[in-house]
C-alpha positions in Angstrom: -81.4 -20.7 148.0 -79.2 -23.7 149.0 -82.1 -26.2 148.9 -83.8 -25.1 145.7 -83.8 -28.7 144.3 -85.8 -29.8 147.4 -88.3 -27.0 146.9 -88.6 -28.0 143.2 -89.4 -31.5 144.2 -92.1 -30.4 146.6 -93.7 -28.2 144.0 -93.6 -30.9 141.3 -95.2 -33.3 143.8 -97.9 -30.8 144.6 -98.7 -30.3 141.0 -98.9 -33.9 140.3 -101.4 -34.4 143.1 -103.6 -31.3 143.0 -105.4 -29.2 140.4 -104.8 -26.0 142.2 -101.9 -25.1 144.5 -101.2 -22.1 146.7 -97.6 -21.4 147.5 -96.9 -20.1 151.1 -93.7 -18.2 151.4 -92.9 -16.7 154.7 -92.0 -13.0 154.8 -88.6 -13.9 156.4 -87.6 -16.5 153.8 -84.3 -16.3 152.1 -84.7 -15.3 148.5 -82.6 -14.9 145.3 -83.2 -15.2 141.6 -83.4 -19.0 141.8 -86.7 -18.9 143.8 -88.1 -16.5 141.2 -87.1 -18.9 138.5 -88.6 -21.8 140.3 -91.9 -20.0 141.0 -92.2 -19.0 137.3 -91.3 -22.4 136.1 -94.0 -23.9 138.4 -96.5 -21.5 137.0 -95.6 -22.5 133.4 -95.8 -26.2 134.3 -99.2 -25.7 135.9 -100.5 -23.9 132.9 -99.2 -26.6 130.6 -101.2 -29.2 132.6 -104.3 -27.1 132.8 -103.7 -26.5 136.5 -103.6 -23.3 138.5 -101.0 -21.9 141.0 -101.0 -18.8 143.1 -99.0 -17.3 146.0 -100.8 -17.5 149.3 -99.6 -14.0 150.2 -98.1 -11.1 148.4 -94.3 -11.3 148.4 -92.6 -9.6 151.3 -89.1 -9.2 152.7 -86.2 -10.6 150.6 -88.4 -12.0 147.9 -90.1 -8.7 147.3 -86.7 -7.1 147.1 -85.6 -9.5 144.5 -88.7 -9.0 142.5 -88.4 -5.3 142.6 -84.7 -5.2 141.7 -85.4 -7.6 138.8 -88.3 -5.6 137.5 -90.7 -8.5 137.9 -93.4 -6.5 139.6 -93.4 -3.7 137.0 -93.6 -6.3 134.2 -96.3 -8.5 135.8 -99.2 -8.2 133.4 -101.0 -11.2 134.9 -100.5 -10.0 138.5 -99.1 -13.3 139.5 -96.9 -11.8 142.2 -99.5 -9.3 143.6 -102.6 -11.3 143.8 -103.8 -14.5 145.5 -106.3 -15.4 142.8 -105.5 -18.7 141.2 -104.4 -18.1 137.6 -103.4 -20.4 134.7 
């Protein structure tokens, strides 16, 4: 994603302001491995701060394709990608 730095800033700001955040990714959003890395880093940062993060919807479209090709869905022991429950 060309504007990954902007998205990073938005997520960091949300984490600084809120205890729990839900990330809303549209099904038609562009996606590559950088968005997966950003989402996982956001989750790690949230956990380190005692906060919680979740996706608002299960991944669809290009994001789901990236997750499937990268093996992230099969290796998701915490169900971060497939549940909307806030997790640490």
